[in-house]
VEXDO-165622 format. One record per residue (C-alpha): x, y, z; residue in three letters. Coordinates in Angstrom, 2 decimals. Each point is the difference from the previous one (the first is absolute). Layout:
# residues N
+---------+---------+---------+------+
!      px !      py !      pz ! type !
+---------+---------+---------+------+
!       X !       Y !       Z !  ALA !
...
+---------+---------+---------+------+
# end
This chain:
# residues 154
+---------+---------+---------+------+
!      px !      py !      pz ! type !
+---------+---------+---------+------+
!   21.50 !  -84.15 !  198.43 !  MET !
!    1.94 !   -3.18 !    0.87 !  PRO !
!    3.21 !    0.14 !    2.01 !  SER !
!    3.23 !   -1.88 !   -0.68 !  TYR !
!    2.87 !   -0.73 !    2.38 !  SER !
!    3.55 !   -0.85 !   -0.97 !  PHE !
!    3.52 !    0.67 !    1.21 !  THR !
!    1.72 !    2.95 !   -1.64 !  LEU !
!    3.71 !    0.40 !    0.55 !  ASN !
!   -0.23 !   -1.94 !    3.25 !  GLY !
!   -3.11 !    1.70 !    1.41 !  GLU !
!   -3.55 !   -1.30 !   -0.06 !  LYS !
!   -2.33 !    2.36 !   -1.87 !  VAL !
!   -3.72 !    0.00 !   -0.74 !  THR !
!   -1.59 !    2.00 !   -2.79 !  VAL !
!   -3.49 !    0.51 !   -1.30 !  GLU !
!   -0.04 !   -0.25 !   -3.77 !  ALA !
!   -1.88 !   -1.54 !   -2.91 !  PRO !
!    1.05 !   -3.65 !   -0.48 !  ALA !
!    1.27 !    0.67 !   -3.52 !  ASP !
!    2.09 !    3.04 !    0.92 !  MET !
!    3.61 !   -0.51 !   -1.11 !  PRO !
!    2.45 !   -0.33 !    2.86 !  LEU !
!    2.00 !    2.90 !   -1.44 !  LEU !
!   -2.86 !    2.43 !    0.66 !  TRP !
!   -0.52 !   -1.42 !    3.49 !  VAL !
!    3.69 !    0.53 !    0.73 !  LEU !
!    0.27 !    3.48 !   -1.49 !  ARG !
!   -3.42 !    1.54 !    0.59 !  ASP !
!   -1.22 !   -1.67 !    3.18 !  LEU !
!    3.22 !   -0.86 !    1.84 !  LEU !
!    2.18 !    2.84 !   -1.40 !  HIS !
!    2.86 !   -2.32 !   -0.97 !  VAL !
!    1.51 !    1.72 !   -3.00 !  THR !
!    3.04 !   -2.15 !   -0.87 !  GLY !
!   -1.86 !   -2.14 !   -2.55 !  PRO !
!   -0.62 !    2.28 !   -2.99 !  LYS !
!   -2.84 !   -0.01 !   -2.50 !  TYR !
!    1.37 !   -0.43 !   -3.48 !  GLY !
!   -2.17 !   -1.99 !   -2.36 !  CYS !
!   -2.73 !   -1.58 !    2.14 !  GLY !
!    0.27 !   -3.35 !   -1.80 !  VAL !
!    3.12 !   -1.53 !    1.61 !  GLY !
!    2.32 !    0.62 !   -2.94 !  VAL !
!    2.25 !    2.92 !    1.02 !  CYS !
!    0.47 !   -1.44 !    3.51 !  ARG !
!    0.44 !    3.40 !    1.68 !  ALA !
!   -2.24 !   -1.25 !    2.81 !  CYS !
!    1.92 !   -3.25 !    0.66 !  THR !
!   -0.42 !   -1.18 !    3.57 !  SER !
!   -0.04 !   -3.38 !    1.76 !  HIS !
!   -2.93 !   -2.15 !    1.13 !  LEU !
!    1.06 !   -2.74 !    2.41 !  ASP !
!    3.56 !    0.54 !   -1.23 !  GLY !
!   -0.83 !   -0.39 !   -3.69 !  GLU !
!    0.19 !    2.81 !   -2.54 !  GLU !
!   -3.33 !    1.50 !   -1.03 !  ILE !
!   -1.31 !    3.02 !   -1.85 !  GLN !
!   -2.62 !    1.49 !    2.36 !  PRO !
!   -1.69 !    1.86 !   -2.85 !  CYS !
!   -1.46 !   -3.37 !   -1.10 !  VAL !
!   -0.43 !   -1.72 !    3.40 !  VAL !
!   -3.36 !    0.56 !    1.69 !  LYS !
!   -0.12 !    0.91 !    3.69 !  VAL !
!   -2.34 !   -2.95 !    0.64 !  LYS !
!    2.87 !   -2.33 !   -1.01 !  ASP !
!    2.27 !    1.39 !    2.73 !  CYS !
!   -2.06 !   -0.95 !    3.06 !  VAL !
!    2.17 !   -1.51 !    2.76 !  ASP !
!    3.08 !    0.28 !   -2.21 !  ARG !
!    3.22 !    2.00 !    0.24 !  GLU !
!    0.53 !    2.97 !   -2.32 !  VAL !
!    3.44 !    1.59 !   -0.16 !  THR !
!    0.74 !    3.22 !   -1.82 !  THR !
!    3.28 !    1.88 !   -0.31 !  ILE !
!   -0.85 !    1.68 !    3.32 !  GLU !
!    0.24 !   -3.39 !    1.76 !  GLY !
!    3.06 !   -1.43 !   -1.73 !  LEU !
!    2.65 !    1.36 !    2.38 !  ALA !
!    0.54 !   -1.52 !    3.44 !  ASP !
!   -0.45 !    3.08 !    2.16 !  GLY !
!    2.90 !    2.31 !   -0.78 !  ASP !
!    1.88 !   -2.74 !   -1.85 !  THR !
!   -0.63 !    0.16 !   -3.72 !  LEU !
!   -0.70 !   -3.15 !   -1.96 !  HIS !
!    3.14 !   -0.98 !   -2.00 !  PRO !
!   -1.75 !    1.02 !   -3.23 !  VAL !
!   -0.85 !    3.44 !    1.39 !  GLN !
!    3.60 !    0.50 !    1.10 !  GLN !
!    1.32 !   -1.14 !   -3.37 !  ALA !
!   -2.32 !    2.46 !   -1.75 !  TRP !
!    1.60 !    2.82 !    1.99 !  ILE !
!    3.54 !   -1.33 !   -0.43 !  ASP !
!   -0.44 !   -0.33 !   -3.77 !  CYS !
!   -1.80 !    3.35 !   -0.39 !  ASP !
!   -2.83 !   -1.68 !   -1.88 !  VAL !
!   -2.79 !    2.55 !    0.28 !  SER !
!   -0.58 !    2.88 !   -2.34 !  GLN !
!   -3.62 !    1.16 !    0.20 !  CYS !
!   -0.78 !   -2.75 !    2.53 !  GLY !
!   -3.58 !   -0.69 !   -1.09 !  PHE !
!    0.53 !   -3.66 !   -0.86 !  CYS !
!    2.59 !   -0.72 !    2.66 !  GLN !
!   -2.28 !   -1.38 !    2.76 !  PRO !
!   -1.37 !   -2.55 !   -2.47 !  GLY !
!    3.46 !   -0.76 !   -1.38 !  GLN !
!    1.36 !   -0.58 !    3.52 !  ILE !
!   -2.93 !   -2.22 !    0.98 !  MET !
!    0.42 !   -2.06 !   -3.18 !  ALA !
!    3.74 !   -0.36 !    0.63 !  ALA !
!   -0.59 !   -1.04 !    3.63 !  ALA !
!   -2.49 !   -2.65 !   -1.17 !  ALA !
!    2.48 !   -1.26 !   -2.59 !  LEU !
!    2.80 !   -0.30 !    2.57 !  LEU !
!   -2.29 !   -1.81 !    2.42 !  LYS !
!   -0.69 !   -2.66 !   -2.65 !  LYS !
!    3.39 !    0.12 !   -1.74 !  THR !
!    2.78 !    1.13 !    2.39 !  PRO !
!    2.63 !   -0.19 !   -2.74 !  GLU !
!   -1.80 !    1.28 !   -3.10 !  PRO !
!    1.43 !   -0.18 !   -3.49 !  THR !
!   -0.24 !    2.92 !   -2.41 !  ASP !
!   -2.94 !   -1.81 !   -1.60 !  ALA !
!   -1.74 !   -0.17 !    3.41 !  ASP !
!    0.59 !    3.72 !    0.56 !  ILE !
!   -1.17 !    0.82 !   -3.53 !  ASP !
!   -3.20 !   -1.90 !    0.83 !  GLY !
!   -1.05 !    2.92 !    2.19 !  ILE !
!   -2.42 !    1.80 !   -2.28 !  GLU !
!   -0.56 !    3.22 !    1.93 !  ASN !
!    0.03 !    3.03 !   -2.29 !  VAL !
!    2.47 !    2.84 !    0.67 !  CYS !
!   -0.46 !    2.96 !   -2.30 !  ARG !
!    3.32 !    1.50 !    1.13 !  CYS !
!    1.80 !   -3.09 !   -1.27 !  GLY !
!    2.09 !   -0.80 !    3.06 !  THR !
!   -0.03 !   -3.70 !   -0.84 !  TYR !
!    3.79 !   -0.41 !    0.08 !  SER !
!    0.16 !    1.47 !    3.51 !  ARG !
!   -2.99 !   -2.11 !    1.05 !  ILE !
!    1.86 !   -3.12 !   -1.14 !  ARG !
!    3.14 !    1.15 !    1.82 !  GLU !
!   -1.98 !    0.61 !    3.22 !  ALA !
!   -1.67 !   -3.42 !   -0.15 !  ILE !
!    3.41 !   -1.65 !   -0.47 !  ARG !
!    1.37 !    1.99 !    2.95 !  LYS !
!   -2.96 !   -0.93 !    2.23 !  ALA !
!    0.35 !   -3.67 !   -0.97 !  ALA !
!    3.73 !    0.02 !    0.76 !  ALA !
!   -0.53 !    1.68 !    3.38 !  GLY !
!   -2.77 !   -2.30 !    1.17 !  ARG !
!    2.15 !   -3.06 !    0.47 !  GLY !
!   -2.88 !   -2.05 !   -1.39 !  GLY !
!   -2.34 !    1.19 !    2.78 !  ALA !
+---------+---------+---------+------+
# end
């Protein structure tokens, strides 16, 4: 079986896997990284949202072979040591989570949005298409606004 090396949350990893194995299964089943959740398997629900070279991806539709020598970041790698990412802190401050299943993907999507658009409009925030069955969308919007305000454009 071929092996693939990439950086995961700041650490170089190498896995043996079929070339067409989705990154989500490599993360969850081979590397035991459980933040990205399986929802739909076709990139629609976005419960697995992570970053590849700083850009938002859905690892359920990205093949491991496409990650060689690249940087994968999941919710587990978003914080800077013990310092939470501003989006993570805003999620806590705004009491966003209910069941929590979609929250890693929601947070990763929000972090990607703020990286591209430090001062998002409501339309920008509404462009995040992650599905939340609990319906915490108003608190998600509030948390993204709070994170944007606290970042100072960083």
